[in-house]
C-alpha positions in Angstrom: 0.0 0.0 0.0 1.3 3.5 -1.0 1.4 5.9 1.9 2.3 9.7 2.1 6.0 10.3 2.8 7.5 13.0 4.9 6.1 14.9 7.8 2.2 14.3 8.4 1.7 15.6 11.9 -0.6 18.4 11.0 -3.6 17.2 8.9 -6.5 19.4 7.6 -9.7 17.5 6.7 -11.9 19.7 4.4 -15.4 18.7 4.8 -17.3 17.2 8.0 -19.3 14.6 5.9 -19.2 11.0 7.3 -15.9 10.0 5.4 -14.2 13.2 6.7 -15.4 12.6 10.3 -14.2 8.9 10.2 -10.9 9.8 8.7 -10.4 12.5 11.5 -11.1 10.0 14.3 -8.6 7.4 12.9 -6.0 10.1 12.4 -6.6 11.3 16.0 -6.2 7.8 17.2 -2.9 7.6 15.3 -1.7 10.8 17.1 -2.2 13.2 14.4 -3.0 17.0 15.0 -6.4 17.3 13.0 -8.4 20.2 12.1 -11.7 19.8 10.2 -12.9 22.9 8.1 -16.5 22.7 7.2 -18.6 25.4 5.3 -21.9 24.6 7.1 -22.6 25.3 10.8 -23.1 21.6 11.6 -21.2 18.3 10.8 -22.7 15.8 8.4 -22.5 16.9 4.9 -25.1 15.0 2.9 -26.2 13.7 6.3 -27.4 17.2 7.4 -30.4 18.3 9.1 -33.5 20.6 8.5 -35.8 22.1 11.1 -39.0 23.6 10.1 -41.7 24.7 12.8 -40.8 22.1 15.2 -40.3 19.3 12.7 -36.8 17.8 12.3 -35.8 16.2 8.9 -32.7 14.2 8.0 -31.6 15.7 4.7 -29.5 12.6 3.5 -29.6 8.9 4.0 -32.3 7.6 6.2 -31.1 3.8 6.3 -28.3 2.7 8.7 -26.8 -0.6 8.3 -23.5 -2.3 9.4 -23.1 -0.5 13.0 -19.9 -2.3 13.4 -18.4 0.0 10.6 -19.7 3.0 12.7 -18.1 1.6 15.8 -14.6 1.4 14.2 -13.7 5.1 14.1 -14.9 5.6 17.7 -12.9 2.6 18.6 -9.9 4.2 17.1 -9.9 6.7 19.9 -10.9 4.1 22.5 -14.6 5.0 22.7 -17.6 2.6 22.5 -20.5 3.2 20.1 -23.3 2.4 22.5 -22.0 5.3 24.8 -22.7 7.8 22.2 -25.6 6.5 20.0 -28.8 4.7 20.8 -29.4 2.5 17.9 -32.7 0.9 17.5 -33.0 -2.1 15.3 -35.9 -1.8 13.1 -38.3 -4.7 12.8 -39.3 -4.8 10.0 -36.3 -3.4 8.3 -38.7 -2.6 5.3 -42.2 -3.1 4.5 -42.7 -3.7 0.8 -46.0 -2.8 -0.8 -46.8 -4.3 -4.1 -49.1 -3.1 -6.8 -51.5 -6.2 -6.4 -52.2 -5.1 -2.8 -49.8 -7.5 -1.2 -47.1 -6.6 1.4 -44.1 -8.2 2.7 -42.3 -7.4 5.9 -38.4 -7.7 5.5 -36.9 -8.7 8.7 -33.3 -9.9 9.8 -35.0 -12.7 11.8 -34.3 -15.4 9.2 -36.9 -17.9 10.6 -39.7 -15.3 10.5 -38.5 -14.0 7.2 -38.6 -17.5 5.6 -42.1 -18.0 6.9 -43.2 -14.7 5.6 -41.9 -15.4 2.2 -43.5 -19.1 2.2 -46.8 -17.4 3.2 -46.8 -14.9 0.4 -45.0 -16.8 -2.3 -44.8 -20.5 -1.4 -42.4 -23.0 0.1 -40.1 -23.0 -2.9 -39.6 -19.4 -2.8 -38.9 -19.6 1.0 -36.1 -22.3 0.3 -34.7 -19.8 -2.3 -34.6 -17.2 0.4 -32.4 -19.5 2.6 -30.0 -20.2 -0.3 -29.8 -16.5 -1.0 -28.8 -15.5 2.7 -26.1 -18.3 2.5 -24.8 -17.0 -0.8 -24.9 -13.3 0.3 -23.3 -14.0 3.5 -20.5 -15.7 1.7 -20.2 -12.7 -0.7 -19.7 -10.3 2.1 -17.1 -12.4 3.8 -15.1 -12.7 0.6 -15.4 -9.0 -0.4 -14.9 -7.3 2.8 -11.4 -7.8 3.6 -9.7 -8.1 0.3 -11.8 -5.7 -1.9 -13.7 -3.3 0.3 -11.7 -2.7 3.4 -8.5 -2.4 1.9 -6.6 0.5 -0.2 -6.2 -0.9 -3.8 -3.4 0.7 -5.8 -4.1 -1.0 -9.0 -5.9 -4.0 -10.6 -3.0 -6.3 -9.5 -4.0 -5.9 -5.9 -7.1 -7.8 -6.8 -5.0 -11.0 -7.3 -5.7 -12.9 -4.1 -7.1 -16.3 -3.5 -10.5 -14.7 -2.6 -10.6 -13.4 -6.2 -11.1 -16.8 -7.6 -13.6 -17.7 -4.8 -15.5 -14.6 -5.6 -15.7 -15.4 -9.3 -16.7 -19.0 -8.6 -19.4 -17.7 -6.3 -20.9 -15.7 -9.2 -19.8 -12.3 -8.0 -18.9 -11.1 -11.6 -22.2 -12.2 -13.1 -25.0 -9.7 -13.4 -27.2 -9.2 -10.3 -30.5 -9.6 -11.9 -30.0 -13.0 -13.3 -28.1 -14.1 -10.3 -31.0 -13.2 -8.0 -33.4 -15.0 -10.4 -31.4 -18.3 -9.4 -32.8 -18.0 -5.9 -36.3 -16.3 -6.6 -38.9 -16.7 -9.2 -41.7 -14.5 -7.9 -41.3 -10.8 -9.2 -42.0 -9.6 -5.6 -39.0 -11.2 -4.0 -36.9 -10.5 -6.9 -37.5 -6.8 -6.5 -37.0 -6.7 -2.7 -33.6 -8.4 -3.0 -32.3 -6.5 -6.0 -33.8 -3.0 -5.9 -30.6 -1.9 -3.9 -28.7 -1.9 -7.3 -30.1 1.5 -7.7 -27.9 2.7 -4.9 -25.1 1.6 -7.0 -26.4 3.6 -9.8 -27.5 0.8 -12.0 -30.4 -1.4 -13.0 -30.3 -4.8 -11.4 -29.6 -6.5 -14.9 -26.6 -4.3 -15.5 -25.0 -4.2 -11.9 -22.5 -6.8 -11.0 -23.7 -9.5 -8.6 -21.2 -8.7 -6.1 -23.2 -5.6 -5.2 -25.7 -8.1 -3.5 -23.7 -7.3 -0.5 -25.8 -4.1 -0.3 -29.0 -6.3 -0.2 -27.2 -8.5 2.4 -26.6 -5.4 4.7 -30.1 -4.3 4.1 -32.3 -7.4 4.3 -30.2 -9.9 6.2 -27.9 -8.2 8.6 -30.5 -5.6 9.6 -31.4 -1.9 9.5 -31.1 0.6 12.4 -32.5 4.0 13.4 -30.3 6.2 15.6 -32.4 7.9 18.2 -32.6 11.5 17.4 -32.5 10.7 13.6 -29.7 9.9 11.2 -27.9 13.3 11.7 -27.3 11.9 15.3 -24.5 9.8 13.5 -22.3 12.6 12.4 -23.0 14.7 15.5 -21.8 11.8 17.5 -18.7 11.3 15.5 -17.8 15.0 15.9 -18.5 15.1 19.5 -16.1 12.2 20.0 -13.5 13.7 17.8 -13.7 17.1 19.8 -13.3 15.0 23.0 -10.1 13.5 21.6 -8.5 16.8 20.5 -9.8 17.4 16.9 -10.5 21.0 16.2 -13.6 21.9 14.1 -14.0 25.0 12.1 -17.6 25.4 11.2 -19.2 28.1 8.9 -15.8 28.3 7.3 -15.5 27.9 3.4 -12.2 26.6 1.8 -11.2 28.7 -1.2 -8.1 26.6 -2.3 -5.2 24.4 -1.3 -1.7 26.1 -1.5 1.0 23.8 -3.0 4.6 24.0 -3.2 6.3 21.5 -5.7 4.4 18.3 -5.3 3.1 19.0 -1.8 0.1 20.8 -0.3 1.4 23.3 2.4 -1.7 25.1 3.5 -5.4 25.7 3.1 -6.8 29.1 2.4 -10.4 30.2 3.4 -12.6 32.7 1.8 -11.9 35.1 4.6 -8.3 35.1 3.7 -7.0 32.9 6.4 -4.0 30.6 5.7 -3.9 27.4 7.7 -0.7 25.5 7.4 -0.8 21.7 6.9 1.5 18.6 6.5 -1.3 16.7 4.7 -4.7 17.5 3.4 -7.7 15.3 3.1 -10.5 16.4 0.8 -14.1 15.2 1.5 -16.2 17.1 -1.1 -17.3 15.2 -4.2 -14.2 14.7 -6.5 -15.0 17.4 -9.1 -15.6 20.0 -6.2 -12.5 18.6 -4.4 -10.2 19.0 -7.6 -11.6 22.6 -8.0 -9.9 23.6 -4.7 -6.4 22.5 -6.1 -4.2 24.5 -8.5 -3.5 21.3 -10.6 -6.1 20.3 -13.2 -8.4 17.4 -12.6 -7.7 14.3 -14.4 -9.5 14.2 -17.8 -11.0 10.9 -16.9 -13.1 12.6 -14.2 -15.3 14.1 -16.9 -15.9 10.9 -18.6 -17.0 9.0 -15.4 -20.7 8.1 -15.4 -22.8 9.7 -12.6 -25.6 7.7 -10.7 -29.1 8.7 -11.1 -30.4 11.4 -8.8 -33.5 11.8 -6.7 -36.3 14.1 -5.5 -36.9 14.1 -1.9 -40.1 15.3 -0.3 -39.8 16.4 3.5 -43.4 16.5 4.9 -44.6 17.3 8.3 -48.3 16.3 8.9 -51.0 15.6 11.3 -52.0 12.3 9.3 -50.7 9.0 10.3 -51.2 5.5 8.8 -51.4 2.2 10.6 -50.5 0.1 7.5 -47.0 1.3 7.1 -43.7 0.7 8.8 -40.7 3.0 9.4 -39.3 2.3 6.0 -41.7 1.6 3.1 -41.0 0.5 -0.4 -43.9 1.2 -2.8 -43.4 -0.7 -6.0 -45.2 0.3 -9.2 -46.2 -2.1 -11.8 -43.4 -1.2 -14.0 -39.9 -2.5 -13.2 -37.5 -2.7 -16.1 -39.2 0.2 -17.8 -38.6 2.3 -14.7 -34.9 1.7 -14.8 -34.8 2.4 -18.6 -36.7 5.7 -18.0 -34.5 7.0 -15.1 -31.0 5.8 -16.1 -31.0 5.5 -19.9 -33.7 7.8 -21.3 -33.4 10.7 -18.8 -37.2 10.6 -18.1 -39.3 10.8 -15.0 -40.9 7.7 -13.9 -44.4 7.0 -15.4 -45.2 4.4 -12.8 -43.2 5.5 -9.7 -41.5 3.2 -7.2 -41.0 5.2 -4.0 -39.2 5.0 -0.6 -41.4 6.5 2.2 -39.8 6.7 5.6 -41.9 7.6 8.7 -39.2 8.3 11.4 -41.8 9.2 13.9 -43.0 5.6 13.8 -40.0 4.8 15.9 -38.7 8.1 17.2 -41.4 10.7 18.4 -38.6 13.4 18.9 -38.8 14.2 15.2 -42.0 16.1 15.3 -44.3 18.1 17.6 -46.6 16.0 19.8 -49.1 14.1 17.9 -47.5 14.9 14.5 -45.7 12.8 11.8 -42.7 13.2 9.6 -42.4 11.6 6.1 -39.4 11.3 3.9 -40.5 10.5 0.3 -37.7 9.5 -2.1 -38.3 9.3 -5.9 -35.5 8.2 -8.2 -35.1 10.7 -11.0 -32.5 11.1 -13.8 -29.3 13.1 -13.2 -28.6 16.5 -14.8 -26.4 14.8 -17.4 -28.9 12.5 -19.0 -32.1 14.4 -18.4 -33.4 17.6 -20.1 -35.5 18.4 -17.1 -34.8 22.0 -15.8 -35.7 22.0 -12.1 -37.2 25.4 -11.8 -39.4 26.3 -8.8 -42.4 25.7 -10.9 -41.1 22.3 -12.1 -40.2 21.3 -8.6 -43.6 22.2 -7.3 -45.5 20.4 -10.1 -43.5 17.2 -9.7 -44.0 17.3 -5.9 -47.7 17.6 -6.6 -47.5 14.5 -8.9 -45.8 12.6 -6.1 -48.3 13.6 -3.6 -51.2 12.4 -5.8 -49.3 9.0 -6.2 -49.0 8.7 -2.4 -52.6 9.2 -2.2 -53.3 6.5 -4.6 -50.9 4.2 -2.6 -53.0 4.6 0.6 -51.7 7.9 2.2 -55.2 9.4 2.1 -55.6 13.0 2.9 -52.0 13.5 3.5 -52.2 16.7 1.5 -55.0 18.0 3.5 -53.2 17.3 6.8 -49.8 18.8 5.7 -48.4 21.3 7.8 -44.8 21.8 6.4 -43.1 20.7 3.3 -39.7 21.0 1.7 -38.7 19.7 -1.7 -35.1 18.8 -2.7 -34.3 18.3 -6.4 -31.3 17.6 -8.5 -30.7 21.3 -8.8 -30.4 21.5 -5.1 -27.9 18.7 -5.0 -25.9 20.4 -7.8 -25.7 23.7 -5.9 -24.2 21.7 -2.9 -21.4 20.5 -5.1 -22.7 17.0 -6.2 -21.7 15.8 -9.6 -24.5 15.8 -12.1 -26.9 16.9 -9.4 -26.8 13.3 -7.8 -26.1 12.5 -4.2 -25.1 9.0 -5.1 -21.8 10.2 -6.9 -20.5 7.9 -9.6 -22.3 4.8 -10.7 -20.7 1.4 -9.9 -20.0 0.2 -13.4 -17.4 -2.3 -13.8 -14.9 0.3 -15.0 -15.8 2.4 -11.9 -15.5 -0.4 -9.4 -12.7 -1.4 -7.0 -9.2 -0.3 -8.3 -11.0 1.1 -11.5 -12.8 3.6 -9.3 -11.0 6.9 -8.8 -8.2 6.4 -6.1 -8.0 8.2 -2.9 -4.4 9.3 -3.5 -3.9 12.5 -5.6 -2.1 11.5 -8.8 0.4 14.4 -8.6 0.4 15.9 -5.2 2.1 13.5 -2.8 0.3 14.4 0.4 -3.3 15.1 -0.7 -5.9 12.3 -0.1 -9.6 12.0 -1.0 -12.4 10.5 1.0 -16.1 10.1 0.4 -18.4 8.3 -2.0 -16.7 9.3 -5.2 -13.6 7.4 -4.3 -13.0 3.8 -3.2 -14.8 1.7 -2.0 -17.8 3.7 -3.1 -21.4 4.8 -2.3 -23.5 4.3 0.9 -23.0 5.0 4.5 -21.0 1.8 5.3 -18.7 2.4 2.2 -18.2 6.0 3.0 -17.2 5.2 6.7 -14.7 2.8 5.3 -13.3 5.4 2.8 -12.6 7.6 5.8 -10.4 4.7 7.4 -8.7 4.0 4.0 -7.8 7.7 3.6 -6.4 7.8 7.1 -4.2 4.8 6.3 -2.7 6.6 3.4 -1.3 8.9 6.0 -0.5 6.8 8.9 0.0 3.5 7.3 -1.8 0.5 9.0 -2.0 2.3 12.4 -5.3 4.0 11.4 
């Protein structure tokens, strides 16, 4: 593994997203003097928070899996996760709502899950579920140490004994056909393959190795941090402060000063110069490279971004007994939906939606007797879509989504609405996310593993990247790992 040479005592981390926070903790645990500079007034980056009239909304991810990966940066400074966060295991992890009116509760309890699949789809499908679990667990074990939790300097680093095992397990096949080896019912196929969208691809185009996302979601379990997902970056920041990390909020970095092939300082828009022995950049890669005097690699412009999403944040009096904390509402269309959003740059004609109702679990998110709803609709990114997200367009699409929710059983939600906030690809773009997508670059084969942009700057010897645009990729678990991998580039294997 290549590491930074020379003095690395003073490290500046630009951006207090989850990757930057994890990196800061690993660096602090290795004895580095760390300063985190964040343009917002709070930590979290994409995992930010919005407060409106007593309602509290998580702006970014709402699904938390693999808490052991969250425990790692805290353990780096000798802290225990349970002392800082109250994680509630969700049961069910999801409730799937199908267009034929049937539902399926996805639970990490494998016996109960097998029974639920059998009751909905029959004994053969339930047996397929057990085979899927065994396969997905093996996939996670094979991938985690050699291909995810490891800095990869090039394709040769893939040449381990586990590479052959991964190939023999079917990891390099396509996800959709592989899932079909276990399931024949379209309902179970969807619930165990929709996660390909997190990787920016349709199930039939994603590599089967990305079934590890399905594994973490549907087998290992989903959690809710009391206080909301923003409680996660806040806890990481609080731990970091306790262990000597300095935070500079409401401070915008204007550029990185270099001398020869090394970064020597960070400059702020207020004219301050902050010396550094090493710099870690947490913004999306394009935004990160814009802070450097050296040009971005030409390949960066050719990378394929993931689809984007529109999110409705709703505060209302209405509550619904038939939903769970996380709800997947599938439309009748499936392959067509992926083609519309990913290939043709069109809005879904038959939407599939994620609806999260945090107050189902945590009543601190809303005033007494009120509910919060987070509605996520996949939409094209700004590269492939001709859609211009004006205020009028945003309102019109929000209205269409509200109508869809009413059709799917959220009766009178609009009438009971007290606050609402819409986030579109234009908003993600203003925040510096490539092509207006909060999911960064798609995980095509050419953008996976060592073929994904690396976390070492190609020309500056002490500049490191972290976050979803670099290895290992998108999602809260992967971003937390990216922080550890970035720290290892500075400290070696001490981080």
